[in-house]
C-alpha positions as CSV (number, residue, x, y, z in Angstrom):
1,M,0.0,0.0,0.0
2,A,3.0,2.3,0.3
3,A,3.0,2.5,-3.5
4,L,-0.5,4.1,-3.6
5,S,-0.8,7.8,-4.2
6,P,-2.5,9.9,-1.5
7,R,-5.6,10.1,-3.8
8,L,-5.9,6.3,-4.1
9,R,-5.3,5.8,-0.4
10,K,-8.4,7.9,0.3
11,R,-10.4,5.6,-2.0
12,L,-9.0,2.4,-0.5
13,D,-11.8,1.8,2.0
14,A,-14.5,2.2,-0.6
15,A,-12.6,-0.1,-3.0
16,V,-12.5,-2.8,-0.3
17,E,-16.2,-2.6,0.2
18,K,-16.8,-2.7,-3.6
19,L,-14.5,-5.6,-4.1
20,A,-16.1,-7.6,-1.4
21,A,-19.4,-7.5,-3.3
22,R,-17.8,-8.8,-6.6
23,P,-18.0,-12.4,-7.7
24,V,-15.0,-14.6,-6.8
25,T,-13.8,-17.8,-8.6
26,S,-11.0,-20.1,-7.7
27,D,-9.2,-22.6,-10.0
28,G,-5.8,-24.2,-9.8
29,G,-4.5,-22.1,-6.9
30,I,-5.6,-18.9,-8.5
31,C,-8.3,-16.8,-6.9
32,R,-9.9,-14.4,-9.4
33,I,-12.1,-11.4,-8.4
34,A,-14.1,-9.6,-11.1
35,V,-13.6,-5.8,-10.8
36,D,-15.9,-5.3,-13.7
37,D,-16.8,-7.2,-16.9
38,E,-13.3,-6.9,-18.4
39,T,-11.0,-6.4,-15.4
40,F,-9.9,-9.0,-12.9
41,V,-7.7,-9.2,-9.8
42,E,-5.8,-12.5,-9.4
43,L,-4.3,-13.9,-6.3
44,H,-1.8,-16.6,-7.2
45,A,-1.4,-19.0,-4.3
46,P,-0.5,-22.6,-5.3
47,G,0.0,-23.5,-1.6
48,G,-3.1,-21.8,-0.4
49,T,-1.4,-18.5,0.7
50,V,-0.1,-15.5,-1.1
51,T,3.6,-15.2,-0.2
52,A,4.9,-12.5,-2.5
53,E,3.8,-9.0,-3.6
54,D,3.7,-9.8,-7.3
55,A,1.4,-12.8,-6.6
56,I,-1.5,-10.2,-6.5
57,R,-2.1,-9.1,-10.1
58,C,-4.6,-6.7,-11.7
59,G,-5.5,-6.2,-15.3
60,C,-6.4,-2.5,-15.0
61,L,-4.3,0.3,-16.7
62,L,-2.9,1.6,-13.4
63,A,-1.5,-1.7,-12.2
64,P,0.7,-2.5,-10.4
65,A,0.1,0.8,-8.4
66,C,-3.7,0.5,-8.5
67,V,-6.1,0.5,-5.7
68,H,-7.5,-2.9,-6.7
69,R,-4.4,-4.9,-5.7
70,A,-4.3,-3.1,-2.3
71,A,-8.0,-3.7,-1.8
72,A,-7.6,-7.4,-2.5
73,A,-4.8,-7.7,0.0
74,A,-6.8,-5.8,2.6
75,L,-9.8,-7.9,2.0
76,A,-8.1,-11.3,2.3
77,P,-7.8,-12.9,5.8
78,I,-4.4,-13.4,7.4
79,A,-3.0,-16.9,6.8
80,D,-2.5,-18.9,10.0
81,D,-0.7,-22.1,9.3
82,T,-0.5,-23.0,13.0
83,S,-4.2,-23.6,13.1
84,A,-3.9,-26.6,10.8
85,P,-4.2,-30.0,12.6
86,A,-0.9,-31.7,13.2
87,P,-0.3,-34.8,11.0
88,S,-1.4,-37.9,12.8
89,D,1.9,-39.7,12.0
90,A,4.1,-36.8,13.1
91,P,6.0,-37.6,16.3
92,D,5.1,-35.5,19.4
93,Q,3.1,-33.0,17.5
94,P,0.8,-30.8,19.7
95,S,-2.9,-30.5,19.2
96,P,-4.2,-27.5,17.3
97,P,-3.9,-24.3,19.2
98,A,-6.8,-22.8,21.0
99,P,-8.5,-20.0,19.1
100,D,-7.1,-17.3,21.3
101,E,-3.5,-18.6,21.1
102,A,-3.3,-19.5,17.4
103,D,-1.2,-16.4,16.6
104,A,0.8,-16.4,19.8
105,T,2.0,-20.0,19.1
106,A,3.2,-19.1,15.6
107,P,6.9,-19.4,15.0
108,P,8.7,-16.1,15.0
109,T,9.8,-16.4,11.4
110,E,6.3,-17.1,10.1
111,P,5.4,-14.5,7.5
112,T,2.1,-12.7,7.5
113,E,0.4,-14.0,4.5
114,A,-3.0,-13.7,2.8
115,R,-5.4,-16.6,2.1
116,T,-6.5,-16.9,-1.5
117,S,-10.2,-16.7,-1.1
118,P,-11.7,-13.4,0.1
119,P,-15.0,-14.0,1.9
120,P,-18.2,-13.4,0.1
121,A,-20.1,-10.2,0.6
122,S,-22.5,-11.8,3.0
123,E,-19.8,-12.7,5.5
124,P,-17.4,-10.5,7.4
125,T,-13.8,-10.3,6.5
126,R,-11.6,-12.7,8.5
127,V,-8.2,-11.3,9.2
128,A,-6.6,-12.4,12.4
129,P,-6.1,-15.2,14.9
130,P,-9.0,-16.1,17.2
131,T,-9.9,-13.9,20.2
132,S,-12.5,-15.7,22.0
133,G,-12.9,-19.1,23.5
134,P,-10.8,-20.3,26.3
135,P,-8.7,-17.6,27.8
136,A,-5.2,-16.9,26.5
137,S,-2.3,-18.0,28.6
138,E,-0.3,-15.0,27.8
139,P,1.3,-13.3,30.8
140,T,0.1,-9.9,31.9
141,S,2.3,-6.9,31.3
142,S,4.1,-5.5,34.3
143,A,5.1,-2.3,32.5
144,L,2.8,0.7,33.1
145,P,3.0,4.3,32.2
146,T,4.0,6.2,35.3
147,S,0.5,7.8,35.6
148,A,-1.2,4.5,36.2
149,P,-1.0,3.5,39.9
150,P,-2.1,0.0,40.6
151,T,-5.1,-0.3,42.8
152,S,-4.0,-3.5,44.7
153,A,-1.8,-6.5,44.3
154,P,-3.4,-9.8,43.4
155,T,-3.9,-12.3,46.1
156,T,-2.0,-15.5,45.6
157,L,-3.4,-18.6,47.3
158,P,-1.8,-22.0,47.6
159,P,-2.6,-24.2,44.6
160,T,-5.9,-26.1,44.8
161,T,-6.6,-29.5,43.6
162,S,-8.3,-28.1,40.5
163,A,-5.2,-26.2,39.3
164,P,-2.1,-27.8,37.7
165,T,1.3,-26.6,38.4
166,T,2.6,-24.1,35.8
167,L,6.1,-24.1,34.3
168,P,8.3,-21.0,34.6
169,L,9.0,-18.8,31.6
170,T,12.1,-19.6,29.7
171,G,14.2,-17.6,27.3
172,S,14.8,-14.6,29.7
173,A,17.3,-13.0,27.4
174,P,17.7,-9.2,27.0
175,T,15.7,-7.5,24.4
176,T,17.7,-7.0,21.2
177,P,17.9,-3.8,19.2
178,S,15.8,-5.3,16.5
179,Q,13.1,-6.3,19.0
180,A,13.1,-2.8,20.5
181,A,12.7,-1.3,17.0
182,A,9.8,-3.7,16.3
183,A,8.2,-2.7,19.5
184,E,8.6,0.9,18.6
185,A,6.9,0.3,15.3
186,L,4.1,-1.4,17.0
187,W,3.7,1.4,19.4
188,Q,3.6,4.1,16.7
189,A,1.1,2.1,14.6
190,A,-1.2,1.5,17.6
191,V,-1.0,5.2,18.6
192,L,-2.3,6.1,15.2
193,V,-5.1,3.6,15.5
194,L,-6.1,4.9,18.9
195,D,-6.0,8.5,17.7
196,A,-8.3,7.7,14.7
197,G,-10.6,5.2,16.5
198,V,-12.7,2.6,14.7
199,D,-14.3,5.3,12.5
200,G,-11.0,6.5,11.1
201,A,-8.9,3.3,11.2
202,G,-9.5,2.2,7.6
203,A,-7.5,-0.1,5.4
204,V,-4.4,2.1,5.4
205,L,-4.0,2.2,9.2
206,Q,-4.8,-1.4,9.5
207,A,-2.2,-2.2,6.9
208,G,0.4,-0.3,8.9
209,L,-0.5,-2.2,12.0
210,L,-0.3,-5.5,10.2
211,R,3.1,-4.6,8.8
212,A,4.3,-3.8,12.3
213,A,2.9,-7.1,13.5
214,H,4.7,-9.0,10.8
215,T,7.9,-7.2,11.7
216,A,7.3,-8.2,15.4
217,R,6.8,-11.8,14.4
218,L,10.1,-11.8,12.6
219,A,11.8,-10.2,15.6
220,A,10.4,-13.0,17.9
221,L,7.8,-10.9,19.7
222,P,4.8,-13.2,19.4
223,R,2.7,-11.7,22.3
224,P,2.5,-8.1,21.0
225,A,2.2,-9.4,17.4
226,A,-0.8,-11.5,18.4
227,A,-2.3,-8.5,20.2
228,A,-1.8,-6.4,17.0
229,I,-3.6,-8.9,14.9
230,R,-6.4,-9.2,17.4
231,T,-6.7,-5.4,17.2
232,V,-7.0,-5.4,13.4
233,N,-9.5,-8.2,13.6
234,G,-11.6,-6.2,16.1
235,L,-11.3,-3.1,13.9
236,R,-12.6,-4.9,10.9
237,A,-15.4,-6.5,12.9
238,A,-16.5,-3.2,14.3
239,R,-16.4,-1.5,10.9
240,A,-18.4,-4.3,9.4
241,A,-20.9,-4.2,12.3
242,E,-20.6,-7.9,12.9
243,P,-23.1,-9.2,15.5
244,G,-20.4,-10.8,17.6
245,H,-18.3,-7.7,17.9
246,R,-17.7,-6.3,21.4
247,T,-16.1,-2.9,21.9
248,A,-14.8,-4.0,25.3
249,E,-12.9,-6.9,23.6
250,L,-11.3,-4.5,21.1
251,A,-10.4,-2.1,23.9
252,D,-8.7,-5.0,25.8
253,A,-6.8,-6.0,22.7
254,L,-5.6,-2.5,22.0
255,A,-4.6,-2.0,25.7
256,E,-2.6,-5.3,25.5
257,L,-0.9,-4.1,22.4
258,L,0.0,-0.7,23.8
259,A,1.1,-2.2,27.2
260,T,3.5,-4.8,25.7
261,A,4.9,-2.4,23.2
262,Y,5.3,0.3,25.8
263,G,7.1,-2.0,28.2
264,L,9.5,-3.3,25.5
265,R,10.4,0.3,24.7
266,R,11.5,1.0,28.2
267,P,14.4,-0.5,30.3
268,G,13.5,-3.6,32.2
269,T,14.8,-6.8,33.6
270,P,15.3,-9.8,31.2
271,D,12.5,-11.7,33.0
272,A,10.1,-8.8,32.6
273,H,10.9,-8.3,29.0
274,A,10.6,-12.1,28.3
275,A,7.1,-12.0,29.7
276,L,6.2,-9.0,27.4
277,R,7.7,-10.8,24.4
278,G,5.7,-14.0,25.0
279,T,6.5,-17.5,23.9
280,A,6.5,-18.5,20.3
281,R,5.6,-22.1,20.7
282,R,4.0,-24.1,23.5
283,A,6.4,-26.5,25.1
284,Y,5.1,-30.1,25.5
285,A,6.6,-32.5,28.0
286,P,6.0,-36.2,28.6
287,G,3.0,-36.8,30.7
288,G,3.2,-40.6,31.2
289,S,0.0,-42.5,31.6
290,L,-3.2,-40.6,32.4
291,R,-6.7,-41.6,33.6
292,L,-9.1,-38.8,32.6
293,Y,-12.7,-38.1,33.3
294,G,-14.8,-36.0,31.0
295,L,-16.3,-32.7,32.3
296,F,-17.9,-30.8,29.5
297,T,-17.3,-29.7,25.9
298,E,-17.2,-26.0,25.0
299,P,-17.8,-24.7,21.5
300,V,-15.4,-22.2,20.0
301,L,-16.4,-19.6,17.4
302,T,-14.3,-16.6,16.6
303,S,-14.6,-13.7,14.2
304,T,-11.4,-14.8,12.5
305,G,-12.7,-17.8,10.7
306,H,-11.7,-20.4,13.3
307,A,-14.2,-22.7,15.0
308,G,-14.5,-26.0,16.8
309,V,-14.7,-27.3,20.3
310,V,-12.5,-27.8,23.4
311,T,-13.3,-30.7,25.7
312,W,-12.3,-30.4,29.3
313,T,-11.3,-33.4,31.3
314,A,-9.8,-34.0,34.8
315,D,-7.6,-36.7,36.4
316,A,-8.1,-38.3,39.8
317,A,-6.2,-35.5,41.5
318,G,-8.4,-32.8,40.0
319,R,-5.9,-31.4,37.4
320,L,-7.7,-30.3,34.3
321,Y,-6.7,-31.2,30.8
322,T,-8.1,-30.0,27.4
323,V,-8.6,-31.8,24.1
324,P,-9.1,-29.2,21.4
325,D,-10.4,-29.5,17.9
326,V,-10.1,-25.9,16.5
327,A,-9.6,-25.2,12.8
328,P,-10.6,-22.7,10.1
329,G,-14.4,-22.8,9.8
330,G,-17.6,-21.0,10.7
331,P,-20.7,-21.5,12.9
332,A,-21.5,-24.9,11.3
333,R,-18.2,-26.3,12.4
334,A,-18.5,-24.9,15.9
335,R,-22.0,-26.5,16.1
336,N,-21.0,-29.9,14.7
337,A,-17.4,-30.3,15.9
338,G,-18.7,-32.0,19.0
339,D,-19.7,-35.0,16.9
340,R,-16.2,-35.3,15.5
341,V,-14.0,-38.1,16.7
342,V,-11.3,-37.1,19.2
343,R,-7.9,-37.0,17.4
344,M,-6.0,-39.0,19.9
345,G,-4.8,-42.6,19.6
346,D,-7.3,-45.1,18.3
347,T,-10.3,-44.0,20.4
348,A,-13.6,-43.7,18.6
349,L,-15.1,-41.3,21.1
350,T,-16.5,-38.1,19.9
351,H,-16.1,-34.9,21.8
352,R,-19.6,-35.2,23.1
353,D,-19.0,-38.7,24.2
354,L,-15.7,-37.8,25.9
355,A,-17.5,-35.0,27.9
356,R,-19.5,-37.8,29.7
357,A,-17.1,-40.7,29.5
358,G,-13.4,-41.3,30.4
359,L,-10.1,-41.8,28.6
360,V,-7.0,-43.8,29.4
361,V,-3.9,-42.2,27.7
362,S,-0.4,-43.7,27.6
363,G,2.6,-41.9,26.3
364,A,0.8,-38.6,26.8
365,T,2.4,-35.3,26.0
366,V,1.2,-32.3,28.0
367,S,1.8,-28.5,27.7
368,A,2.2,-26.3,30.7
369,D,-1.4,-25.2,30.3
370,G,-2.7,-28.7,30.4
371,R,-3.3,-29.2,26.6
372,L,-2.9,-32.8,25.5
373,G,-0.7,-33.5,22.4
374,A,-1.8,-35.8,19.7
375,G,1.5,-37.1,18.4
376,R,2.3,-40.5,16.9
377,G,3.4,-42.0,20.2
378,V,0.2,-41.2,22.1
379,R,-2.2,-44.1,22.7
380,A,-5.7,-43.6,24.0
381,A,-8.7,-45.8,24.8
382,A,-12.2,-45.1,26.0
383,A,-13.0,-45.7,29.7
384,A,-15.8,-45.2,32.1
385,G,-16.6,-41.6,33.1
386,A,-17.8,-40.1,36.4
387,D,-20.8,-38.1,37.4
388,W,-20.2,-34.6,38.8
389,T,-21.6,-35.7,42.1
390,A,-19.2,-38.6,42.4
391,E,-15.5,-38.8,43.0
392,P,-13.1,-37.7,41.6
393,L,-15.0,-34.9,39.8
394,A,-17.1,-33.9,42.8
395,A,-13.9,-32.6,44.6
396,L,-13.8,-29.7,42.1
397,W,-17.0,-28.3,43.7
398,F,-15.6,-28.7,47.3
399,V,-13.1,-25.8,46.9
400,P,-14.6,-22.7,48.4
401,V,-15.9,-20.2,45.8
402,A,-13.9,-17.4,47.2
403,H,-10.7,-19.4,46.8
404,Q,-11.7,-20.3,43.2
405,V,-12.2,-16.6,42.4
406,A,-8.9,-15.6,44.0
407,R,-7.1,-18.3,42.0
408,A,-8.7,-17.0,38.8
409,L,-7.8,-13.4,39.5
410,A,-4.2,-14.4,40.4
411,A,-3.9,-16.3,37.2
412,G,-5.0,-13.2,35.2
413,A,-2.2,-11.2,36.8
414,A,0.5,-13.9,36.5
415,K,3.4,-13.4,34.2
416,A,4.0,-17.1,33.6
417,P,1.8,-19.3,31.3
418,R,-1.5,-20.0,33.1
419,A,-2.6,-23.5,34.1
420,T,-5.6,-24.6,32.2
421,G,-9.0,-24.0,33.9
422,E,-7.8,-21.5,36.5
423,D,-10.5,-19.1,35.4
424,L,-13.2,-21.8,35.7
425,L,-15.7,-21.7,38.6
426,F,-17.4,-24.9,39.9
427,L,-20.6,-23.7,41.5
428,D,-23.6,-25.1,43.4
429,A,-26.4,-22.6,43.0
430,T,-30.1,-22.1,43.0
431,L,-31.7,-20.1,40.2
432,T,-33.7,-17.2,41.5
433,G,-34.7,-15.0,38.6
434,V,-33.7,-12.9,35.6
435,A,-31.9,-9.6,35.4
436,R,-32.4,-7.3,32.5
437,E,-29.2,-5.9,31.0
438,A,-28.4,-3.9,27.9
439,G,-26.4,-6.8,26.5
440,G,-29.1,-9.3,27.1
441,D,-30.8,-11.0,30.0
442,C,-28.8,-12.9,32.6
443,L,-29.8,-15.4,35.3
444,L,-29.7,-14.6,38.9
445,A,-28.6,-17.4,41.2
446,E,-27.9,-17.8,44.9
447,C,-24.5,-19.3,45.6
448,D,-22.8,-19.4,49.0
449,G,-24.9,-16.5,50.2
450,L,-24.1,-14.3,47.2
451,T,-26.3,-13.3,44.3
452,V,-24.4,-14.3,41.1
453,R,-25.2,-13.1,37.6
454,L,-24.9,-15.9,35.1
455,T,-24.5,-14.8,31.6
456,A,-24.3,-16.4,28.2
457,A,-20.7,-17.5,27.3
458,D,-21.3,-16.6,23.6
459,D,-24.2,-14.6,22.1
460,H,-23.8,-16.0,18.6
461,P,-27.3,-17.1,17.4
462,E,-25.9,-20.3,15.9
463,L,-24.8,-21.5,19.3
464,A,-27.2,-22.6,22.1
465,H,-26.0,-20.5,25.0
466,R,-28.6,-17.7,24.8
467,E,-31.5,-20.1,24.1
468,N,-30.5,-22.3,27.0
469,L,-30.3,-19.4,29.4
470,A,-33.9,-18.5,28.4
471,V,-35.0,-22.0,29.2
472,L,-33.3,-22.0,32.6
473,A,-34.9,-18.7,33.4
474,T,-38.3,-20.3,33.3
475,A,-37.6,-22.5,36.3
476,P,-36.7,-20.4,39.4
477,G,-35.9,-22.5,42.4
478,T,-34.0,-25.0,40.3
479,R,-30.8,-26.3,41.9
480,V,-27.9,-26.6,39.5
481,R,-24.4,-27.8,39.7
482,A,-22.6,-25.6,37.2
483,V,-19.3,-24.9,35.5
484,A,-18.8,-21.2,34.6
485,R,-16.0,-18.9,33.7
486,L,-15.3,-15.9,35.9
487,V,-16.2,-12.5,34.4
488,P,-14.4,-9.8,36.3
489,A,-16.9,-7.2,37.5
490,G,-17.9,-5.2,40.5
491,H,-20.5,-7.8,41.3
492,P,-20.3,-11.6,41.3
493,R,-20.6,-12.5,37.6
494,A,-19.7,-15.6,35.5
495,A,-20.4,-17.0,32.1
496,L,-22.3,-20.3,32.2
497,L,-20.7,-23.1,30.3
498,A,-22.3,-26.4,31.5
499,V,-24.9,-27.5,34.1
500,R,-26.0,-30.7,35.8
501,L,-29.8,-31.0,36.2
502,P,-31.9,-33.9,37.5
503,T,-32.3,-35.0,33.9
504,G,-28.6,-35.1,33.1
505,R,-25.6,-33.0,32.2
506,Y,-25.8,-30.4,29.5
507,D,-23.1,-28.5,27.5
508,L,-24.9,-25.2,27.1
509,G,-23.2,-24.2,23.9
510,L,-24.0,-27.5,22.1
511,D,-27.0,-29.1,23.8
512,R,-30.4,-27.5,23.6
513,L,-32.5,-27.7,26.7
514,Q,-36.2,-28.4,26.6
515,R,-38.8,-27.2,29.1
516,Q,-39.1,-30.7,30.5
517,D,-35.4,-30.8,31.3
518,V,-35.6,-28.2,34.0
519,T,-37.5,-28.6,37.2
520,P,-37.6,-26.6,40.5
521,T,-36.0,-29.4,42.4
522,S,-32.6,-31.1,42.3
523,P,-30.9,-34.0,44.1
524,L,-28.0,-31.8,45.0
525,P,-27.7,-31.0,48.8
526,E,-28.8,-27.6,49.9
527,P,-25.9,-25.3,50.8
528,A,-25.5,-24.1,54.3
529,P,-27.2,-20.7,54.9
530,G,-24.8,-17.8,54.9
531,P,-25.0,-14.1,55.2
532,V,-26.1,-12.2,52.1
533,R,-23.7,-9.3,51.6
534,P,-24.3,-6.3,49.4
535,T,-21.7,-6.2,46.6
536,P,-19.5,-3.2,46.4
537,S,-20.5,-0.5,44.0
538,A,-18.2,2.1,42.3
539,P,-18.9,4.2,39.3
540,L,-16.1,2.7,37.3
541,H,-18.5,2.4,34.4
542,I,-17.9,6.1,33.8
543,L,-14.2,5.6,33.2
544,R,-14.8,2.5,31.1
545,R,-17.3,4.2,28.9
546,R,-14.9,7.0,28.2
547,T,-12.1,4.7,27.3
548,E,-14.4,2.7,25.0
549,Q,-15.6,5.9,23.4
550,V,-12.1,6.7,22.5
551,V,-11.7,3.3,20.9
552,V,-14.7,3.9,18.7
553,A,-14.4,7.6,17.8
554,G,-10.7,8.3,18.5
555,R,-9.2,11.2,20.4
556,R,-11.9,13.6,19.2
557,A,-14.4,11.7,21.5
558,L,-12.9,13.6,24.4
559,T,-12.0,16.9,22.9
560,H,-15.6,18.3,23.2
561,A,-15.5,17.7,27.0
562,A,-12.0,19.3,27.6
563,P,-11.8,22.6,29.3
564,A,-11.4,25.6,27.0
565,R,-8.0,27.2,26.8
566,P,-7.0,30.8,26.1
567,H,-5.2,31.8,23.0
568,T,-1.4,31.5,23.5
569,T,1.8,31.3,21.5
570,A,3.4,28.8,23.8
571,R,4.5,25.6,22.2
572,H,3.1,23.5,25.1
573,T,0.2,24.7,27.1
574,T,-1.6,22.9,29.9
575,A,-5.4,23.4,30.1
576,P,-6.6,25.0,33.3
577,H,-8.2,22.6,35.8
578,A,-11.9,22.1,35.4
579,T,-14.3,19.7,37.0
580,T,-16.7,17.9,34.7
581,P,-19.8,16.0,35.9
582,D,-17.9,12.7,35.4
583,T,-14.9,13.6,37.4
584,A,-17.1,15.2,40.1
585,L,-19.0,11.9,40.5
586,L,-15.8,9.9,40.6
587,R,-14.4,12.1,43.4
588,R,-17.6,11.9,45.4
589,A,-17.3,8.1,45.2
590,G,-13.8,8.3,46.6
591,L,-12.1,7.5,43.3
592,S,-9.8,10.4,43.1
593,T,-7.2,8.6,41.1
594,A,-9.8,7.7,38.5
595,A,-10.9,11.3,38.3
596,E,-7.4,12.5,37.9
597,L,-6.8,9.9,35.1
598,L,-9.9,11.0,33.3
599,D,-8.9,14.7,33.6
600,A,-5.4,13.8,32.3
601,M,-6.9,11.9,29.3
602,R,-9.2,14.8,28.4
603,R,-6.4,17.4,28.7
604,S,-4.1,15.3,26.5
605,A,-6.9,14.8,24.0
606,A,-7.3,18.6,23.6
607,E,-3.6,19.5,24.0
608,R,-2.6,21.5,20.9
609,G,0.0,24.1,21.4
610,R,1.0,26.9,18.9
611,D,4.2,27.7,17.2
612,G,6.0,31.0,17.3
613,F,3.6,32.4,14.6
614,G,0.5,31.4,16.6
615,R,-0.4,28.5,14.3
616,L,-1.8,25.3,15.9
617,V,0.6,22.4,15.8
618,S,-0.2,18.7,15.7
619,A,-1.6,17.1,18.8
620,D,0.7,15.0,20.9
621,T,-0.8,11.6,20.1
622,D,2.0,9.8,22.0
623,A,1.0,11.5,25.2
624,F,-2.6,10.8,24.6
625,A,-1.9,7.1,24.1
626,R,0.0,7.0,27.4
627,A,-2.8,8.7,29.2
628,W,-5.4,6.3,27.7
629,L,-3.2,3.3,28.5
630,A,-2.8,4.5,32.1
631,T,-6.6,4.7,32.4
632,A,-7.1,1.3,30.9
633,R,-4.6,-0.3,33.2
634,Y,-6.1,1.4,36.2
635,L,-9.5,0.0,35.2
636,D,-8.1,-3.5,35.1
637,E,-6.6,-3.2,38.6
638,A,-9.6,-1.6,40.1
639,S,-12.0,-4.1,38.5
640,T,-9.9,-6.9,39.9
641,A,-9.9,-5.5,43.4
642,L,-13.7,-4.9,43.2
643,C,-14.3,-8.4,41.8
644,R,-12.3,-10.0,44.6
645,E,-14.2,-8.1,47.2
646,A,-17.6,-8.8,45.6
647,W,-17.0,-12.6,45.8
648,R,-15.6,-12.5,49.3
649,T,-17.9,-14.2,51.9
């Protein structure tokens, strides 16, 4: 895109939309897009990916410096070879990566390539590794802008029986000059995206961020590179108004990108920089012989063209293991992958079967996060399973809920790869009603004296989560034993994944409940009565709303609320202090740091000095990005502290 003239760059976004609506044919490794009746754009990819610039050809008179070639490249999704299943005869090959780690597990030298088939006009563009599904095991950045004071330190509890031991990070070498340069490029590209927002981050800014991500991959920076591609994916989903897009997820991806790039640009210890760089490939170690019991199967559907399922199992000691089947695909694959045979040994079990049965594995290979490998030396056979109310699975529900929450929050703040399932909650609860929320209804349930909001794990209409939540809402008083994923919030909140009812166990993303499946009684023992405590309330939603407004509309979202400044010829002028309704409310709630961060973000958004001739100079986008990042990191820390307090009994 660097070869495009400024005039053609302005036309690029419109060209992408137009090209997406044109007919596409594919034959012999050549994807052909009809620009009009006489002009075609061809993507030559014998191996399924475009690996060279001259592999994209156009028949118009302006080629090769035409907008059609750039639009075709921008329209095509990013190739992700690591999502392909490992060959069954390859020794010690790992299972396919989870959708949220597909990019982070890519080798550092893997080029950013384009697939040959742009999606049809009726489907959104797929451009990046997955962003949803089981949580990523990337470490949390420890580098903060100096204006972001942490709210509190995470509480670390002794390991419980449901959490495996994690392995320490390796490769704690100093950051090289090439890595520092790649981090700087990522920072500058991300700053431009934040300044423009979704509305202004078209194909040109997205291409700049993808170019920086490719450079970061080559420089062995898989974690920030993955965050960059997730950001591009979120931008395209937002601009295409995809139903599954969430502004909060895009804000999280952009904050992760800025935090890792910012940390790598600053001096730090080798261990701290190693955590920020991430790990290119998951390490697998011999696991010996395993006796596993199925827990549940979770569907995975991402906005990047990856779909499938992950089946969760546990051994007799309570350690969790996952068996994934995630590959390129859409809603149909996520819906049907549960009926696919597990790719491990000679077992004929499907993922649905394994969720309720057992597995005996010999010669197992296991990653630090509990993922089972499917190499040539692995042998597996079906075995009897266990009910959630019987040992050894019942022990997962014996861990106090407050300890489970503390474990999940500590895992989110850890710098080492997380153990699988640390963010899962095993709850015994009684359904009590429904709460109306802007994002959709959620269930209310009493659990250990707390009122917990149980939400849908995925709102995609092709999956059964939302429909099953509606069925459960018709039976208040029903006792359930549930598996949920912690959702950090200022009140007890979790995404419901699977439940046990008197009529059986149900994977809420795959199985579809009927009215006769739910009753107001359950064989589970009633919990001991406990005090009902009000959950803490703090107006952090004000700060979160402002940070997300910036993601959508860019820096200009805050300029209208900034205090007016007098005319001056100073190069750098600070706006006079003024209290807005938002900051006043935050201060009344005792959140003075939040108020100061919001004021600082607004001032930096409106900061435009004048040169010696009185002319306005360009805004300091770098300072604004640091202020926004400080606010986002404060929100993370404050939300974690409030979440911990809300679940404490």
